C-alpha positions, 0 to 999 in steps of 0.5 A, a space after each residue: 501496433 504503434 506504441 503510444 507516446 504518453 504526454 506528461 499529463 496523460 497516463 499511458 494506456 494498456 493495449 487491452 481494454 478495461 473490460 479485457 483487463 477486468 476479465 483477465 485479472 479480476 478473480 486473482 485480485 478478488 482473492 487478494 482483497 479477501 486475504 487482506 480482509 481476513 488478515 484484518 479480521 484475525 488482527 481484530 479478534 486477537 488479544 492486544 499485546 499490551 495495555 496502552 501500547 497503541 496500534 502497530 505502525 504496520 497496521 496503521 500503514 496497511 489501513 492507510 494503504 487501503 484508503 489509497 486503494 479506494 481514493 480514486 487518484 492515480 499512481 496508487 502503487 507508487 503512493 502506497 510504496 512511498 507510504 510503506 517506505 522509510 523516507 530517511 536518507 541517512 544510514 543508521 549505525 546498527 540495524 535493530 533486527 535481522 530482516 525488514 518489517 515491511 512498513 516504516 516504523 515512524 509512520 504516524 497515520 493518515 495518507 496524503 493525496 501526494 503519498 506523503 506522511 
């Protein structure tokens, strides 16, 4: 098999057909989508943490990531990773907690097609 050499405007293709990719990976990803749906259902049924606290940045980020999943544009994984990542370049003096939160606390909502905030 000769490896393809993608041009700057073309997305490299996999050696598998689309049908083969779907046949091989559909059930695994169906389960992941159901996990996300179940998580959002649990969040919706849970008591609010405080009155007027607004929606958690992680939930805003996850909802924006779901919008990217279905927008039909290329490079979804890159754009979602950028959406969830802290864009700052300067180190902070002290971490506010041990561990990561999984989404940038400064995310304001919405997802631009280029992956920005």
